FIBAVO-736758 format. One record per residue (C-alpha): residue number from 1; residue in three letters; x, y, z. Coordinates in Angstrom, 3 decimals. Example, Ala and Ser with C-alpha at 12.3 -4.5 7.8 and 13.67 -1.06 7.14 Angstrom:
2
   nr  rest         u         v         w
    1   ALA    12.300    -4.500     7.800
    2   SER    13.670    -1.060     7.140
***
This chain:
168
   nr  rest         u         v         w
    1   MET   -14.566    29.271    11.231
    2   TYR   -15.424    27.516    14.271
    3   LEU   -18.052    24.598    14.201
    4   ILE   -20.179    24.568    17.256
    5   ILE   -20.709    21.013    18.818
    6   THR   -24.157    20.081    20.289
    7   GLU   -24.489    19.302    23.947
    8   ALA   -23.641    15.725    24.896
    9   ASP   -25.952    13.395    26.187
   10   PRO   -26.223    13.368    30.068
   11   TYR   -23.999    11.064    32.361
   12   VAL   -25.510     7.785    32.699
   13   PRO   -23.949     6.401    36.078
   14   PRO   -22.454     2.623    35.680
   15   VAL   -24.187    -0.087    36.993
   16   LEU   -22.272    -1.497    40.096
   17   GLU   -21.417    -4.514    41.662
   18   ASP   -21.804    -4.967    45.259
   19   GLY   -19.198    -3.152    47.079
   20   GLU   -18.108    -1.168    44.424
   21   GLU   -17.928     2.768    44.856
   22   ALA   -19.756     4.691    42.308
   23   PRO   -17.195     7.347    40.391
   24   THR   -17.722    11.074    40.450
   25   PRO   -19.875    12.224    37.775
   26   PRO   -18.634    14.135    35.097
   27   THR   -19.954    17.651    34.814
   28   GLN   -21.934    18.504    31.723
   29   ALA   -19.143    20.751    30.618
   30   GLU   -16.664    17.908    30.759
   31   LEU   -19.057    15.609    28.532
   32   ASN   -19.371    18.302    26.025
   33   LEU   -15.399    18.494    25.902
   34   ARG   -15.058    14.556    25.426
   35   LYS   -17.536    14.971    22.651
   36   GLY   -15.563    17.616    20.810
   37   GLU   -12.522    15.799    21.408
   38   TYR   -14.340    12.405    19.880
   39   ILE   -15.362    14.257    16.926
   40   SER   -12.200    15.694    16.139
   41   ALA   -10.483    12.302    16.576
   42   LYS   -12.729    10.825    13.999
   43   ILE   -11.981    13.525    11.688
   44   TRP    -8.318    13.017    12.123
   45   SER    -8.695     9.128    11.473
   46   CYS   -10.192     9.867     8.390
   47   LYS    -6.931    11.414     7.186
   48   ARG    -4.641     8.942     9.281
   49   PRO    -6.754     5.149     9.879
   50   ASN    -3.410     3.514    10.724
   51   PRO    -0.932     5.927    12.454
   52   PRO     2.824     4.715    12.647
   53   ALA     3.366     3.582    16.034
   54   GLY     4.324     6.402    18.544
   55   THR     2.344     8.869    16.783
   56   VAL     1.115    11.088    19.333
   57   THR    -1.376    13.277    16.992
   58   LYS    -4.708    11.900    17.714
   59   ALA    -7.133    14.741    16.954
   60   TYR    -7.835    16.910    13.805
   61   THR    -7.812    20.219    16.063
   62   GLY    -8.150    21.150    19.804
   63   CYS   -11.484    22.013    21.398
   64   VAL   -12.647    25.490    22.498
   65   GLN   -14.899    25.576    25.392
   66   HIS   -17.090    28.586    26.181
   67   SER   -17.488    29.335    29.984
   68   ASP   -20.971    27.997    29.862
   69   GLY   -19.939    24.726    28.671
   70   ARG   -20.401    24.687    24.775
   71   VAL   -17.766    23.529    22.812
   72   ALA   -16.629    24.037    19.279
   73   LEU   -14.062    22.697    16.781
   74   GLN   -11.686    24.963    14.898
   75   VAL   -12.144    24.268    11.109
   76   LEU    -8.410    24.295     9.950
   77   GLY    -6.695    24.338     6.526
   78   GLU    -3.708    21.874     5.824
   79   ALA    -0.248    23.611     5.824
   80   THR     2.262    22.727     3.396
   81   ALA     5.820    23.665     3.340
   82   THR     7.539    24.460     0.310
   83   THR    11.117    25.945    -0.684
   84   VAL    11.187    28.916    -3.053
   85   GLU    14.711    30.189    -3.414
   86   GLY    16.066    28.220    -0.658
   87   GLU    13.420    29.923     1.600
   88   ILE    10.608    27.644     3.456
   89   VAL     7.030    28.927     2.608
   90   MET     4.188    27.795     4.187
   91   SER     0.550    27.673     2.142
   92   TYR    -2.390    26.457     3.432
   93   SER    -5.534    24.862     2.061
   94   ASP    -8.874    24.040     3.315
   95   THR    -8.814    20.497     1.880
   96   MET    -7.708    17.559     3.920
   97   PRO    -6.699    13.911     2.461
   98   LEU    -9.042    11.313     2.993
   99   HIS    -7.246     8.076     3.403
  100   LYS    -8.564     5.043     1.065
  101   TYR    -9.309     3.096     4.084
  102   ALA   -10.806     5.556     6.227
  103   ASP   -13.786     4.552     8.554
  104   THR   -15.717     7.539     7.470
  105   ASP   -19.157     6.119     8.824
  106   SER   -17.547     6.648    12.152
  107   LEU   -17.224    10.450    11.495
  108   ALA   -20.920    10.292     9.776
  109   ASP   -22.179     8.643    13.281
  110   ALA   -20.454    11.177    15.555
  111   ILE   -22.408    14.177    14.164
  112   ALA   -25.666    12.310    13.275
  113   ASP   -27.488    14.042    15.997
  114   VAL   -27.264    17.442    14.334
  115   VAL   -28.169    16.614    10.717
  116   THR   -31.409    15.245     9.329
  117   ASP   -31.801    11.757     7.715
  118   ASP   -31.261    13.355     4.267
  119   GLU   -28.106    15.136     5.388
  120   GLN   -26.912    11.993     7.090
  121   ALA   -27.137     9.990     3.615
  122   ALA   -25.734    12.920     1.914
  123   ILE   -22.551    12.871     4.441
  124   ARG   -22.112     9.300     4.215
  125   ALA   -22.140     9.382     0.309
  126   SER   -19.800    12.485     0.111
  127   LEU   -17.252    11.002     2.354
  128   GLU   -17.113     7.641     0.551
  129   ALA   -16.709     9.605    -2.506
  130   ALA   -13.638    11.604    -1.211
  131   LYS   -11.669     8.534     0.098
  132   GLY    -8.449     8.243    -1.674
  133   GLY    -8.684    11.748    -2.556
  134   SER    -9.017    15.038    -0.285
  135   ALA   -12.101    17.065     0.805
  136   SER   -12.566    20.392     2.110
  137   LEU   -13.991    20.222     5.970
  138   LEU   -15.269    23.999     5.068
  139   GLN   -16.941    23.278     2.318
  140   PHE   -18.414    19.933     3.459
  141   ALA   -19.667    21.750     6.586
  142   LEU   -21.139    24.560     4.261
  143   SER   -22.815    22.158     1.902
  144   ILE   -24.935    20.754     4.853
  145   PRO   -27.532    23.013     6.236
  146   SER   -27.505    22.059     9.870
  147   LEU   -23.880    22.015    10.092
  148   LYS   -23.692    25.319     8.049
  149   ALA   -26.158    26.852    10.682
  150   ARG   -23.267    25.738    13.243
  151   LEU   -20.319    27.591    11.894
  152   LYS   -19.328    30.820    13.520
  153   THR   -16.523    33.224    12.368
  154   ARG   -14.201    34.283    15.019
  155   GLU   -15.738    37.605    15.452
  156   GLN   -19.036    36.032    16.204
  157   MET   -17.786    33.834    18.340
  158   GLU   -15.750    36.872    20.373
  159   ALA   -19.029    38.691    20.502
  160   ASP   -20.818    35.678    22.091
  161   GLY   -18.036    35.643    24.729
  162   TRP   -16.252    32.467    23.407
  163   PHE   -12.602    34.413    23.908
  164   PRO   -12.990    36.537    26.814
  165   ASP   -10.613    39.519    27.166
  166   THR    -7.658    38.532    29.328
  167   SER    -5.782    41.655    29.144
  168   ILE    -4.492    43.029    32.564
***
């Protein structure tokens, strides 16, 4: 499943001092990608709020970008490796641990532009209750009507041109 992210706020140029040169403004597609990456980082920080020094992973998942600039996050499951009769077997679950010290408010704030006030309150309560345990990101998105409307299957994404045919 994929969660379609709303369009990012338009670029606001910085206030410049005398003699400063204005930076090249990002495109709307670049802003959308940054927003998707930001939300992914907030999801990851709920899992690992204080990663060990040298940790490279800072995002839950990568972003998928449509040629028109829209962005989506893939809703992934957690992989677990288990050894069965000497063989490593991978299993997947759609639950994710939520650290007991996670800053869940930052995640709730990051998606506030697509949910109602009541949904926002439910998100905050649900994330707070899940701290120290685990939660299913997919079930979470399915339980919030505004997020559920943004969930798409791979087939729906393909039909909408998200994954163009690259065969030669």
